[in-house]
C-alpha positions as CSV (number, residue, x, y, z in Angstrom):
1,M,13.3,41.7,-13.9
2,E,15.8,39.8,-16.1
3,P,14.4,36.7,-17.8
4,L,15.5,33.3,-16.4
5,H,17.4,31.2,-19.0
6,L,18.3,27.6,-18.1
7,R,20.5,25.7,-20.6
8,S,21.6,22.1,-20.8
9,A,22.4,19.4,-23.4
10,G,21.0,21.3,-26.3
11,T,17.8,22.5,-24.5
12,S,16.8,25.9,-23.4
13,L,14.1,27.0,-21.0
14,V,13.3,30.7,-20.9
15,V,11.0,32.3,-18.4
16,S,9.9,35.9,-18.7
17,F,8.6,38.1,-15.9
18,N,7.7,41.2,-18.1
19,N,4.1,41.3,-17.2
20,G,4.5,40.5,-13.5
21,E,3.8,36.8,-13.7
22,A,6.1,33.9,-14.7
23,E,5.7,32.9,-18.3
24,V,7.6,30.2,-20.2
25,I,8.2,31.7,-23.5
26,H,10.5,29.0,-24.8
27,W,11.1,25.3,-24.0
28,G,13.0,23.6,-26.8
29,A,16.2,24.0,-28.8
30,D,19.2,25.7,-27.2
31,L,19.2,29.5,-27.9
32,G,22.8,30.2,-27.0
33,S,24.1,32.4,-24.2
34,E,22.7,35.7,-25.4
35,L,19.0,36.6,-25.5
36,P,17.5,39.7,-27.2
37,D,15.2,42.1,-25.5
38,L,12.1,39.9,-25.0
39,A,9.8,42.9,-25.5
40,I,10.1,42.1,-29.3
41,L,7.8,39.1,-28.6
42,G,4.8,41.3,-27.8
43,A,2.0,39.7,-29.8
44,P,-0.8,41.6,-31.7
45,I,-4.2,42.0,-30.1
46,P,-7.0,40.8,-32.3
47,N,-10.6,42.1,-32.5
48,S,-13.1,40.9,-29.9
49,A,-10.4,40.0,-27.4
50,V,-9.0,41.1,-24.1
51,D,-7.1,44.4,-24.4
52,V,-3.7,43.1,-23.4
53,T,-1.4,40.3,-24.5
54,V,-2.4,37.1,-22.8
55,P,0.6,35.2,-21.2
56,A,0.9,31.4,-21.2
57,G,1.8,31.5,-17.6
58,L,3.9,29.0,-15.7
59,I,0.6,28.6,-13.9
60,P,-2.0,29.6,-16.4
61,Q,-4.6,31.9,-14.9
62,A,-8.1,33.1,-15.8
63,S,-7.1,36.4,-14.1
64,S,-4.7,36.9,-17.0
65,A,-7.4,36.0,-19.5
66,W,-6.0,32.6,-20.2
67,L,-9.1,30.8,-21.7
68,G,-7.5,27.3,-21.6
69,R,-7.1,24.9,-18.8
70,P,-6.2,26.7,-15.6
71,G,-3.1,25.8,-13.6
72,L,-4.7,26.2,-10.2
73,R,-8.3,25.4,-9.3
74,G,-9.7,25.7,-5.8
75,H,-11.6,27.9,-3.4
76,R,-11.7,29.2,0.1
77,I,-14.1,28.1,2.8
78,S,-15.1,30.7,5.4
79,D,-17.9,30.8,8.0
80,G,-19.6,27.9,6.2
81,V,-19.5,29.7,2.8
82,S,-17.5,27.9,0.1
83,G,-16.4,29.1,-3.4
84,L,-14.5,32.1,-2.2
85,D,-11.2,33.2,-3.8
86,F,-12.0,31.0,-6.8
87,S,-9.7,32.9,-9.2
88,V,-6.2,33.7,-8.1
89,R,-3.9,36.4,-9.5
90,L,-0.4,35.2,-8.8
91,R,2.5,37.6,-9.3
92,V,6.2,37.0,-9.0
93,V,7.7,38.1,-5.6
94,D,11.1,36.3,-5.8
95,V,13.3,34.3,-8.1
96,Q,16.2,32.3,-6.7
97,H,18.8,31.2,-9.3
98,D,22.5,30.8,-9.1
99,P,24.0,30.9,-12.6
100,R,27.3,29.5,-11.2
101,S,25.6,26.3,-10.0
102,A,26.7,23.0,-11.8
103,V,23.0,22.2,-12.3
104,A,20.7,24.7,-14.0
105,S,17.9,25.2,-11.5
106,A,15.7,28.0,-10.1
107,A,12.8,28.6,-7.7
108,I,10.1,31.1,-8.7
109,V,7.8,32.4,-6.0
110,Q,4.4,33.8,-7.0
111,K,1.9,35.2,-4.6
112,D,-1.7,36.5,-4.4
113,P,-2.0,38.3,-1.1
114,D,-5.7,38.9,-1.6
115,A,-6.5,35.2,-2.1
116,G,-3.9,34.2,0.5
117,I,-2.1,31.8,-1.8
118,T,1.6,31.4,-2.5
119,V,3.0,29.0,-5.1
120,T,6.7,28.2,-5.4
121,S,7.8,26.5,-8.7
122,T,11.0,24.6,-8.7
123,L,12.7,24.0,-12.1
124,T,15.7,21.8,-12.6
125,L,17.2,21.3,-16.1
126,H,19.4,18.3,-15.5
127,P,22.8,17.9,-17.3
128,D,21.2,15.4,-19.7
129,G,18.6,18.0,-20.8
130,L,15.7,16.5,-18.8
131,L,13.6,19.1,-17.1
132,E,12.1,18.4,-13.7
133,M,9.3,20.7,-12.5
134,R,7.1,21.0,-9.4
135,H,4.7,23.5,-7.8
136,S,4.1,23.9,-4.1
137,A,1.1,25.8,-2.9
138,V,0.8,27.3,0.6
139,N,-2.4,28.6,2.2
140,D,-1.4,32.0,3.7
141,G,-5.0,32.8,4.7
142,T,-6.8,32.4,8.0
143,T,-9.4,30.0,6.7
144,P,-9.3,26.6,4.9
145,F,-8.6,26.5,1.2
146,Q,-9.8,23.5,-0.8
147,L,-7.3,22.7,-3.6
148,D,-9.0,20.9,-6.5
149,E,-6.0,20.9,-8.9
150,L,-2.5,22.2,-9.3
151,A,-1.2,21.3,-12.7
152,T,2.3,21.5,-14.2
153,A,2.3,22.4,-17.9
154,L,4.7,23.7,-20.5
155,P,4.2,25.3,-24.0
156,V,5.3,23.4,-27.1
157,G,6.5,24.9,-30.4
158,R,4.0,25.8,-33.1
159,A,5.6,23.2,-35.2
160,A,4.1,20.5,-33.0
161,V,1.1,19.2,-35.0
162,E,0.8,15.6,-33.8
163,L,0.2,14.0,-30.4
164,L,1.4,10.7,-29.2
165,D,0.3,9.0,-26.0
166,L,0.1,5.4,-24.8
167,T,-2.8,3.2,-23.7
168,G,-3.4,-0.5,-23.0
169,R,-5.0,-3.1,-20.7
170,W,-3.9,-6.1,-18.7
171,C,-1.3,-8.1,-20.7
172,R,-1.3,-5.4,-23.4
173,E,0.2,-2.4,-21.7
174,R,1.7,0.7,-23.3
175,H,0.6,0.7,-26.9
176,P,0.8,4.0,-28.9
177,Q,-2.0,6.0,-30.3
178,C,-1.6,9.2,-32.3
179,R,-3.9,12.1,-33.2
180,P,-3.5,15.6,-34.7
181,V,-3.2,18.6,-32.5
182,Q,-6.6,20.3,-32.7
183,Q,-8.2,23.1,-30.9
184,G,-9.5,22.1,-27.5
185,T,-8.2,19.8,-24.8
186,W,-7.1,16.2,-25.2
187,V,-7.1,14.6,-21.7
188,R,-5.9,11.2,-20.5
189,T,-7.5,10.5,-17.2
190,G,-6.4,7.7,-14.8
191,R,-8.9,6.9,-12.0
192,H,-7.5,3.5,-11.0
193,G,-6.0,4.5,-7.7
194,R,-2.7,3.4,-9.2
195,T,-0.9,4.4,-12.4
196,G,-3.1,2.0,-14.5
197,H,-2.6,-0.5,-17.3
198,D,-3.9,2.2,-19.7
199,S,-1.8,5.1,-18.4
200,S,0.4,7.0,-20.8
201,L,4.0,6.7,-19.6
202,L,4.8,9.4,-22.2
203,F,2.7,12.2,-23.5
204,A,4.4,13.8,-26.5
205,A,3.8,16.4,-29.2
206,G,5.9,16.6,-32.3
207,T,6.4,17.8,-35.9
208,A,4.6,16.1,-38.7
209,G,5.5,12.4,-39.0
210,F,8.0,12.4,-36.2
211,G,9.5,9.0,-35.5
212,N,12.1,7.1,-33.7
213,R,15.1,9.0,-35.0
214,H,13.7,12.0,-36.8
215,G,11.5,15.1,-36.0
216,K,11.2,17.5,-33.2
217,V,9.5,16.1,-30.1
218,W,8.4,17.7,-26.8
219,A,7.5,15.0,-24.2
220,T,6.3,14.9,-20.6
221,H,5.9,12.3,-17.9
222,L,4.1,12.7,-14.6
223,A,5.9,10.9,-11.7
224,W,2.9,9.8,-9.7
225,S,1.4,6.4,-8.8
226,G,-2.2,7.5,-8.0
227,N,-5.0,9.1,-9.9
228,H,-3.8,11.6,-12.4
229,E,-4.5,13.5,-15.7
230,Q,-2.3,14.3,-18.6
231,F,-3.3,16.7,-21.3
232,A,-2.7,18.7,-24.4
233,D,-4.5,22.1,-24.3
234,T,-4.8,24.1,-27.5
235,I,-6.5,27.5,-27.2
236,G,-8.1,29.6,-30.0
237,D,-4.9,31.6,-30.8
238,G,-3.1,28.3,-31.6
239,R,-0.9,28.0,-28.5
240,T,-0.6,24.5,-27.1
241,M,0.4,23.4,-23.5
242,I,1.1,19.9,-22.5
243,G,1.3,18.8,-18.9
244,G,-0.2,16.8,-16.1
245,S,-1.6,16.8,-12.6
246,E,-2.7,14.6,-9.7
247,L,-6.4,14.0,-10.1
248,L,-7.8,14.8,-6.6
249,G,-11.0,13.4,-5.3
250,P,-13.8,15.5,-3.6
251,A,-12.1,17.6,-0.8
252,E,-9.1,15.3,-0.8
253,V,-6.8,18.3,-0.2
254,V,-8.1,21.0,2.1
255,L,-5.2,23.2,3.2
256,Q,-5.6,24.6,6.7
257,P,-3.9,27.9,7.4
258,G,-0.1,27.4,6.9
259,E,-0.5,24.0,5.2
260,S,1.0,23.2,1.8
261,Y,0.6,20.8,-1.1
262,T,3.3,19.8,-3.5
263,T,2.6,18.4,-6.9
264,P,4.1,15.3,-8.3
265,A,7.2,16.0,-10.5
266,L,6.6,16.6,-14.2
267,F,9.6,15.4,-16.2
268,A,9.9,16.9,-19.6
269,A,12.4,16.4,-22.5
270,Y,12.9,18.0,-25.9
271,S,14.6,16.3,-28.8
272,E,15.5,17.3,-32.4
273,R,16.3,13.6,-33.1
274,G,12.9,12.0,-32.6
275,L,11.9,9.7,-29.8
276,D,15.4,8.2,-29.4
277,G,16.5,11.6,-28.2
278,I,13.8,11.7,-25.6
279,S,14.8,8.2,-24.4
280,E,18.5,9.3,-24.2
281,A,17.5,12.2,-21.8
282,F,15.5,10.0,-19.5
283,Y,18.2,7.2,-19.6
284,S,21.0,9.6,-18.7
285,W,19.0,11.0,-15.8
286,F,18.2,7.5,-14.5
287,R,21.8,6.4,-14.7
288,S,23.1,9.5,-13.0
289,R,21.1,8.8,-9.8
290,P,23.3,7.8,-6.8
291,H,21.1,4.8,-6.0
292,H,20.7,3.6,-9.6
293,V,21.6,0.0,-10.3
294,L,25.0,0.1,-11.9
295,P,26.3,-1.9,-14.9
296,A,28.9,-4.5,-14.8
297,A,32.5,-3.4,-14.3
298,S,33.5,-4.8,-17.7
299,T,31.8,-1.8,-19.4
300,G,34.5,0.5,-18.1
301,L,31.9,2.4,-16.0
302,P,32.0,2.5,-12.2
303,A,32.0,-1.1,-10.9
304,G,28.6,-2.4,-9.7
305,K,26.5,-5.4,-9.4
306,P,25.4,-6.9,-12.8
307,R,21.7,-7.4,-13.2
308,P,21.4,-11.1,-12.2
309,V,19.7,-13.8,-14.3
310,V,16.3,-14.4,-12.6
311,L,14.1,-17.5,-12.3
312,N,10.6,-16.7,-11.1
313,T,8.6,-19.8,-10.0
314,W,5.1,-18.5,-10.9
315,E,4.6,-20.1,-14.3
316,A,6.5,-23.2,-13.1
317,V,4.5,-24.2,-10.1
318,Y,1.8,-21.5,-9.5
319,F,0.3,-22.2,-6.0
320,D,1.6,-25.7,-5.8
321,H,4.5,-25.2,-3.3
322,K,6.4,-28.4,-2.4
323,L,9.9,-28.1,-1.0
324,D,11.3,-31.1,-3.0
325,T,9.9,-29.7,-6.3
326,L,11.2,-26.2,-5.6
327,I,14.7,-27.6,-4.7
328,E,14.7,-29.5,-7.9
329,L,13.8,-26.3,-9.8
330,A,16.6,-24.4,-8.0
331,E,19.1,-27.1,-8.9
332,S,18.0,-27.0,-12.5
333,A,18.2,-23.2,-12.5
334,A,21.7,-23.2,-11.0
335,E,22.9,-25.6,-13.7
336,L,21.7,-23.2,-16.4
337,G,23.5,-20.2,-14.8
338,V,20.6,-18.5,-12.9
339,E,21.7,-16.1,-10.3
340,R,18.5,-15.1,-8.5
341,F,15.6,-17.5,-7.5
342,V,12.3,-15.9,-6.7
343,L,9.5,-17.8,-4.9
344,D,6.2,-16.3,-6.1
345,D,2.7,-16.3,-4.6
346,G,1.5,-19.1,-2.3
347,W,4.0,-19.3,0.6
348,F,2.0,-17.6,3.4
349,R,-0.8,-18.7,5.7
350,G,-4.0,-19.9,4.0
351,R,-2.8,-19.2,0.5
352,R,-3.7,-22.2,-1.7
353,N,-5.4,-20.1,-4.3
354,D,-6.2,-16.4,-4.9
355,H,-9.3,-16.4,-2.6
356,A,-7.6,-16.2,0.8
357,G,-4.6,-15.3,2.9
358,L,-3.6,-11.8,1.7
359,G,-2.7,-9.8,4.8
360,D,-1.5,-12.8,6.8
361,W,2.2,-12.3,6.1
362,Y,3.5,-15.3,8.1
363,V,5.2,-18.3,6.5
364,D,2.6,-21.1,6.4
365,E,3.7,-23.7,8.9
366,T,1.6,-26.4,7.3
367,L,3.6,-26.0,4.0
368,W,6.9,-25.0,5.6
369,P,7.3,-26.6,9.0
370,E,10.9,-25.4,9.2
371,G,10.1,-22.1,7.6
372,L,11.6,-20.9,4.3
373,T,15.1,-21.7,5.6
374,P,15.6,-25.1,3.9
375,L,14.7,-23.6,0.5
376,I,16.7,-20.5,1.0
377,E,19.8,-22.5,2.1
378,S,19.5,-24.8,-0.9
379,V,19.2,-21.7,-3.2
380,N,22.2,-20.0,-1.6
381,S,24.2,-23.2,-1.6
382,H,24.0,-23.1,-5.4
383,G,25.3,-19.5,-5.5
384,M,21.9,-17.9,-6.1
385,E,20.1,-15.1,-4.3
386,F,16.7,-15.8,-2.9
387,G,13.7,-13.5,-3.7
388,L,10.1,-13.5,-2.4
389,W,6.7,-12.4,-3.7
390,V,4.6,-10.1,-1.5
391,E,1.5,-8.0,-1.9
392,P,1.5,-5.7,1.1
393,E,-1.1,-3.3,0.0
394,M,-3.9,-5.9,-0.4
395,I,-6.1,-8.0,1.8
396,N,-8.5,-10.9,1.5
397,L,-11.7,-10.9,3.6
398,D,-10.8,-14.6,4.2
399,S,-7.8,-13.8,6.3
400,D,-7.0,-13.6,10.0
401,V,-6.1,-10.0,9.8
402,A,-9.4,-9.0,8.0
403,R,-11.4,-10.9,10.6
404,A,-9.5,-9.2,13.5
405,H,-9.5,-5.7,11.9
406,P,-12.4,-5.2,9.6
407,E,-11.9,-1.4,9.9
408,W,-8.6,-1.9,8.0
409,V,-10.5,-2.9,4.8
410,V,-10.8,0.1,2.5
411,G,-14.4,1.2,1.6
412,P,-16.4,4.3,0.8
413,A,-18.4,4.3,4.1
414,V,-17.5,5.9,7.5
415,Q,-18.1,2.6,9.3
416,S,-16.5,-0.8,8.5
417,H,-18.3,-3.5,6.6
418,K,-18.8,-5.4,9.8
419,D,-20.8,-2.4,11.1
420,G,-22.9,-2.1,8.0
421,G,-20.6,-0.1,5.8
422,R,-20.6,-0.9,2.1
423,L,-17.5,-2.5,0.5
424,P,-16.2,-1.8,-3.0
425,L,-16.7,-4.7,-5.5
426,E,-14.1,-7.4,-5.2
427,W,-11.3,-7.7,-7.7
428,R,-9.4,-11.0,-7.9
429,Q,-11.2,-11.8,-4.6
430,Q,-9.3,-9.1,-2.8
431,H,-9.6,-5.6,-1.3
432,V,-7.2,-2.9,-0.4
433,I,-5.8,-2.5,3.1
434,D,-6.1,1.0,4.4
435,L,-2.5,2.3,4.8
436,V,-3.8,5.7,5.8
437,N,-4.8,4.0,9.0
438,P,-1.6,4.3,11.2
439,A,-2.2,0.9,12.9
440,A,-2.7,-0.9,9.5
441,W,0.4,0.8,8.1
442,Q,2.5,-0.2,11.1
443,Y,1.2,-3.8,11.0
444,I,2.2,-4.2,7.3
445,Y,5.6,-2.5,8.0
446,D,6.3,-4.8,10.9
447,R,5.4,-8.0,9.0
448,M,7.6,-7.1,6.0
449,D,10.4,-6.0,8.3
450,T,10.2,-9.3,10.3
451,L,10.2,-11.4,7.1
452,L,13.4,-9.6,5.9
453,R,15.1,-9.8,9.3
454,E,14.4,-13.5,9.8
455,N,15.2,-14.7,6.3
456,N,18.1,-14.2,3.9
457,I,15.9,-12.4,1.3
458,K,17.7,-10.2,-1.2
459,Y,14.8,-9.3,-3.4
460,L,11.1,-8.6,-3.1
461,K,8.7,-8.9,-6.0
462,W,6.1,-6.4,-4.7
463,D,2.8,-6.9,-6.3
464,Q,-0.5,-4.8,-6.3
465,N,-3.2,-6.7,-8.1
466,R,-6.2,-4.4,-8.2
467,D,-7.5,-0.9,-8.9
468,L,-8.6,1.4,-6.1
469,A,-11.8,2.7,-7.7
470,E,-13.7,3.6,-4.5
471,H,-10.9,4.3,-2.1
472,G,-11.9,6.0,1.1
473,H,-10.7,6.5,4.7
474,T,-13.3,7.2,7.3
475,G,-15.8,8.0,4.6
476,R,-13.6,10.5,2.6
477,A,-11.7,10.0,-0.7
478,S,-8.1,9.0,0.1
479,V,-6.2,7.8,-2.9
480,H,-3.8,10.8,-2.4
481,E,-3.0,9.8,1.2
482,Q,-2.9,6.0,0.3
483,T,-0.3,6.7,-2.4
484,L,1.8,8.7,0.0
485,A,1.5,6.1,2.6
486,A,2.6,3.4,0.2
487,Y,5.6,5.5,-0.8
488,R,6.5,5.8,2.9
489,L,6.2,2.1,3.3
490,F,8.7,1.5,0.5
491,D,11.0,4.2,1.8
492,E,11.1,3.0,5.4
493,L,11.7,-0.6,4.4
494,R,14.5,0.4,2.0
495,K,16.0,2.4,4.8
496,A,15.9,-0.5,7.2
497,H,17.1,-3.0,4.6
498,P,19.3,-1.2,2.1
499,G,20.6,-4.4,0.6
500,V,17.2,-5.7,-0.6
501,E,16.1,-4.9,-4.1
502,I,12.4,-4.3,-4.8
503,E,10.5,-4.9,-8.0
504,S,7.3,-3.0,-8.7
505,C,4.7,-5.4,-10.1
506,S,1.1,-4.4,-10.3
507,S,-1.0,-6.9,-12.2
508,G,2.0,-6.8,-14.5
509,G,2.6,-3.2,-15.7
510,A,-0.1,-1.2,-14.0
511,R,2.3,0.8,-11.8
512,V,5.1,2.0,-14.1
513,D,6.1,5.6,-13.4
514,L,9.0,7.6,-12.0
515,G,7.3,8.0,-8.7
516,I,7.5,4.3,-7.9
517,L,10.8,3.9,-9.7
518,E,12.3,6.4,-7.3
519,R,11.9,3.7,-4.6
520,T,12.2,0.4,-6.5
521,D,14.9,-1.2,-8.5
522,R,12.9,-2.5,-11.5
523,I,9.4,-2.8,-12.9
524,W,7.5,-5.8,-14.3
525,A,6.4,-4.5,-17.7
526,S,3.5,-7.0,-18.1
527,D,2.0,-10.3,-16.9
528,C,2.2,-11.3,-20.5
529,N,5.4,-13.2,-21.4
530,D,4.2,-13.8,-25.0
531,A,7.2,-12.6,-27.0
532,L,5.2,-11.0,-29.8
533,E,3.2,-8.9,-27.3
534,R,6.3,-8.1,-25.4
535,Q,8.0,-6.6,-28.4
536,T,5.6,-3.7,-28.4
537,I,5.2,-3.6,-24.6
538,Q,8.9,-3.4,-24.0
539,R,9.5,-1.0,-26.9
540,W,7.1,1.6,-25.4
541,T,8.1,1.0,-21.8
542,G,11.6,1.6,-22.9
543,V,10.8,5.0,-24.4
544,V,11.2,6.3,-20.8
545,V,12.6,3.4,-18.6
546,P,16.1,2.0,-19.4
547,P,16.3,-1.8,-19.9
548,E,18.2,-2.6,-16.7
549,L,15.0,-1.5,-14.9
550,V,12.5,-3.5,-17.0
551,G,11.9,-7.2,-16.2
552,G,11.9,-9.4,-19.3
553,H,11.5,-13.1,-18.9
554,I,11.4,-16.2,-21.2
555,G,8.1,-17.8,-20.6
556,P,7.0,-21.3,-21.5
557,T,6.9,-22.4,-25.1
558,T,3.2,-21.8,-25.2
559,S,2.1,-18.6,-23.4
560,H,-0.4,-19.0,-20.7
561,T,-2.0,-15.6,-21.4
562,T,-2.3,-15.8,-25.2
563,A,-1.9,-19.6,-26.1
564,R,0.7,-18.5,-28.8
565,T,3.6,-20.9,-29.3
566,H,7.0,-19.5,-30.0
567,D,10.5,-20.9,-30.6
568,L,13.0,-20.4,-27.8
569,S,15.2,-18.0,-29.9
570,F,12.3,-15.5,-30.3
571,R,11.4,-15.6,-26.7
572,A,15.0,-15.2,-25.6
573,I,16.0,-12.4,-27.9
574,T,12.8,-10.5,-26.8
575,A,13.7,-11.0,-23.1
576,L,17.4,-10.1,-23.7
577,F,16.8,-6.3,-24.0
578,G,15.8,-5.8,-20.4
579,H,16.6,-7.3,-17.0
580,F,16.7,-10.9,-18.2
581,G,15.1,-13.9,-16.6
582,M,12.9,-16.9,-17.0
583,E,9.4,-17.8,-15.7
584,W,9.1,-21.4,-16.8
585,D,9.5,-25.0,-15.4
586,I,13.0,-25.3,-16.7
587,R,13.2,-28.9,-15.5
588,E,11.3,-29.8,-18.6
589,V,13.9,-28.2,-20.9
590,Q,16.2,-30.9,-22.1
591,G,18.6,-31.9,-24.9
592,A,19.4,-29.4,-27.7
593,E,16.9,-26.9,-26.4
594,R,18.5,-26.9,-23.0
595,A,21.9,-26.4,-24.5
596,E,20.6,-23.5,-26.6
597,L,19.0,-21.9,-23.5
598,K,22.3,-22.3,-21.5
599,R,24.3,-20.8,-24.3
600,F,21.9,-17.8,-24.5
601,I,22.2,-17.2,-20.7
602,G,25.9,-17.0,-21.3
603,L,25.3,-14.5,-24.1
604,Y,23.3,-12.3,-21.7
605,K,26.0,-12.4,-19.1
606,V,28.6,-11.3,-21.8
607,H,26.5,-8.5,-23.1
608,R,24.4,-7.2,-20.1
609,G,27.0,-4.5,-19.4
610,L,26.4,-3.1,-22.9
611,I,22.6,-3.5,-22.8
612,H,22.4,-1.8,-19.4
613,S,24.7,1.2,-20.1
614,G,24.5,1.9,-23.9
615,R,22.4,4.2,-26.0
616,M,19.1,2.7,-27.1
617,V,18.6,2.8,-30.9
618,R,15.3,2.2,-32.7
619,A,15.4,2.3,-36.5
620,D,12.6,3.8,-38.6
621,V,11.9,0.8,-40.8
622,P,9.4,1.5,-43.6
623,D,8.2,-2.1,-43.5
624,D,5.9,-2.1,-40.4
625,S,6.1,-5.8,-40.1
626,L,9.9,-5.5,-39.4
627,M,11.5,-4.0,-36.3
628,L,15.2,-3.2,-35.8
629,H,16.3,-2.1,-32.3
630,G,19.4,-2.3,-30.3
631,V,22.0,-0.8,-28.0
632,V,25.2,1.0,-29.0
633,A,28.0,1.4,-26.5
634,Q,28.7,4.9,-25.2
635,D,32.2,4.8,-26.8
636,D,30.7,3.4,-30.1
637,A,33.0,0.4,-30.0
638,S,30.3,-2.2,-29.9
639,A,26.6,-2.7,-30.4
640,L,23.9,-5.4,-30.2
641,F,20.8,-5.3,-32.5
642,A,17.7,-7.4,-32.9
643,I,16.0,-7.7,-36.3
644,V,12.4,-8.9,-35.6
645,R,9.7,-10.0,-38.0
646,T,6.3,-9.6,-36.3
647,R,4.1,-10.9,-39.2
648,T,4.2,-11.6,-42.9
649,A,5.4,-8.8,-45.1
650,F,3.9,-7.2,-48.2
651,A,7.1,-7.5,-50.1
652,E,8.8,-10.9,-50.8
653,Q,12.2,-9.6,-49.6
654,P,13.0,-7.2,-46.7
655,G,15.6,-5.5,-48.9
656,R,18.5,-3.6,-47.3
657,V,17.8,-2.4,-43.8
658,A,19.7,0.5,-42.4
659,I,21.5,0.1,-39.1
660,P,21.6,3.6,-37.5
661,G,23.3,5.0,-34.4
662,L,26.9,4.0,-35.0
663,D,30.0,6.2,-35.4
664,P,29.9,7.1,-39.1
665,E,33.7,7.4,-39.3
666,R,34.5,4.0,-37.9
667,S,34.3,0.6,-39.6
668,Y,32.4,-2.3,-38.0
669,R,32.2,-6.0,-38.3
670,V,28.6,-7.3,-38.3
671,E,27.8,-10.9,-37.3
672,A,24.6,-12.8,-36.7
673,I,25.1,-14.6,-33.3
674,F,21.8,-16.1,-32.3
675,P,20.2,-18.3,-33.3
676,A,23.2,-20.0,-34.9
677,P,23.5,-23.1,-37.1
678,G,23.2,-26.0,-34.7
679,D,20.7,-24.3,-32.3
680,A,17.5,-26.2,-31.9
681,D,15.2,-23.8,-33.7
682,Y,17.7,-22.3,-36.3
683,A,15.9,-24.1,-39.2
684,H,12.5,-22.6,-38.1
685,T,13.8,-19.0,-38.2
686,F,14.1,-18.5,-41.9
687,T,12.3,-19.5,-45.2
688,Q,14.8,-18.9,-47.9
689,V,16.7,-20.8,-50.6
690,H,19.9,-18.9,-50.0
691,P,20.7,-16.5,-47.1
692,P,22.1,-13.0,-47.8
693,A,25.8,-13.0,-48.8
694,W,27.0,-11.7,-45.4
695,L,24.9,-13.8,-43.1
696,E,27.2,-16.8,-42.6
697,S,30.6,-15.1,-42.6
698,G,29.8,-11.6,-41.4
699,A,30.2,-8.2,-43.1
700,E,32.5,-5.2,-42.6
701,A,31.4,-1.7,-43.4
702,S,31.6,1.9,-42.0
703,G,28.9,3.2,-39.7
704,R,28.0,5.7,-42.4
705,F,27.5,2.9,-44.9
706,L,25.4,0.8,-42.5
707,A,23.2,3.8,-41.7
708,E,22.7,5.0,-45.3
709,V,22.8,1.8,-47.3
710,G,22.3,-0.9,-44.8
711,L,22.5,-4.7,-45.3
712,P,20.1,-7.1,-47.0
713,M,18.3,-9.0,-44.2
714,P,17.4,-12.7,-44.2
715,L,13.9,-13.9,-44.9
716,L,12.8,-14.2,-41.3
717,N,9.6,-16.2,-40.6
718,P,6.8,-14.3,-38.8
719,E,7.3,-14.1,-35.0
720,H,11.1,-14.8,-35.3
721,A,14.1,-12.7,-34.6
722,L,17.9,-12.6,-35.2
723,L,20.5,-11.2,-32.9
724,L,23.3,-9.1,-34.5
725,R,26.6,-8.2,-32.9
726,L,28.7,-5.3,-34.2
727,R,32.3,-4.5,-33.2
728,A,34.4,-1.6,-34.3
729,L,37.5,-2.7,-36.2
């Protein structure tokens, strides 16, 4: 059988069928249109080893003597005996591939008739070079088959000697950690029942010292919002596989005869240009989706709705909902140029704090005797959209719905807590509502649907504020079914209300993955609005997710999660490179600071088309106390960069800092545009006797000069930033 060769955007995927099973023999740099006879790749057989060449299968198998992590784990149950057919021997029976198709894709069917298992693998190499891969297993037998794991994995080049993954916690999501590739298996496990604050949005292997814009990188992402594992598996002969799988609980998936299970999608990208090349593949894929939020018409791309300036009320009023106060806040927001006003937690029955009310999704008549209509009409009268916070997947025991339906509260026992069943420990005084229960799912759907039908709501901030550590339905593990039920809830509400945007918030950034982003319009990267923390959180969220989908807000002067105090300019520039907004009692902002804030909102509106459609560029700056990142227009005609000082530097001057990513043959004018002389905190931004020669009047240089020589940067104070605008001459 001829090998399968998929090519796109500088990437090749080659699958061989020489030994009867599907084996990925190359995923990486483009190999051109002609392949040699792949028999030349037959490897030597060492002493004390199996007497045949061992393939690194598309689904690695012990039956082929693969001694690493197997691709499929499970067993058949027959006549009360379990553990049967524990080792499958899958062989190719069909390959479907149309080389004339505009998108490079294929379906590979492998079957083990003795074990009664068929696995179909679908591979799509998108035009941007992003590979999308799934497996679907079918039980062809006559008895149940318990599936314990079906993993998607790919081999990486031998040059990959370093691993990068991300970890974190609440208010400190997505921080990088690196380690060498070593023999054995490095596994990142998420048992949160959701993606998790510590989940690795990206799992990457690369050449020695790979960085933002240099080195070869192979990277994967698992598009799943439940329990999961991601791994790098290096066996004794030096081959390394990276991949991921859903982490299934005990007997969570038992396939009856004829039933099937499909894995979450594994997305994979290869880059010869460091991590920025990985980001470019993901961004291009996101932006090619028919339902993706579109940039402003001024970018020259298809006209769409610009990402509106948001005001969220949480850090302004918390649970203290008073109509007069909120109308004042809305008027203040409109005067500044806000375009979307979001009422956060505290509007529904019994919700005066976080101890009660979740599940009772009715507007609280004692707070809102005329409903939300007076506030919504006031917001709309100022030209702003109205948004609302909800948390549909959670429930408080102190709620009418929990008292009426104790069986809807998730727990590990068969019976409800009212009948003696044990409940999981509380988290933020709340529990999970069992969406696997059809009646509970329908109740939540009906309440959300009614809210949206009865009110002019254009946006839902959809929260999910706890882990699901002991998640069961009728006494059996059910994170798998709960995740699918939540997906269905999103999907059905979007179908019924196509004009409503949804944000995925989960205690901040605990549900950030391509599974949830397929059914939402943005994610909340973190509950932390501290600009210093956000620099790292947003940088590593942005390695996969483009800025138009990442909420970034200016918080109060002193952060309520860290107690750090920052100037407005640092908070604003940090929030700019995302879907910009504010979470702050802006009525308190007056005088020069208010004028500065209003000017900055105007800057966002001018540049959001560029930010939300351009190429992300992150410089490799030797000084690790300095960051340079920005966005370059697709036509290279303009760019916006932030130079950020995170702490004091070892050297007394930053020296010349290269500005990469521009057209080397074009000349550019570089200007510092924020903060500017006259802004309230301009004097706090620098400590220097004289600024660099170009700072006050601008500089002109070619893209090549800026990338190779750079410009001397000003002496920024720690935790300050400067916004640079570049325009082609």
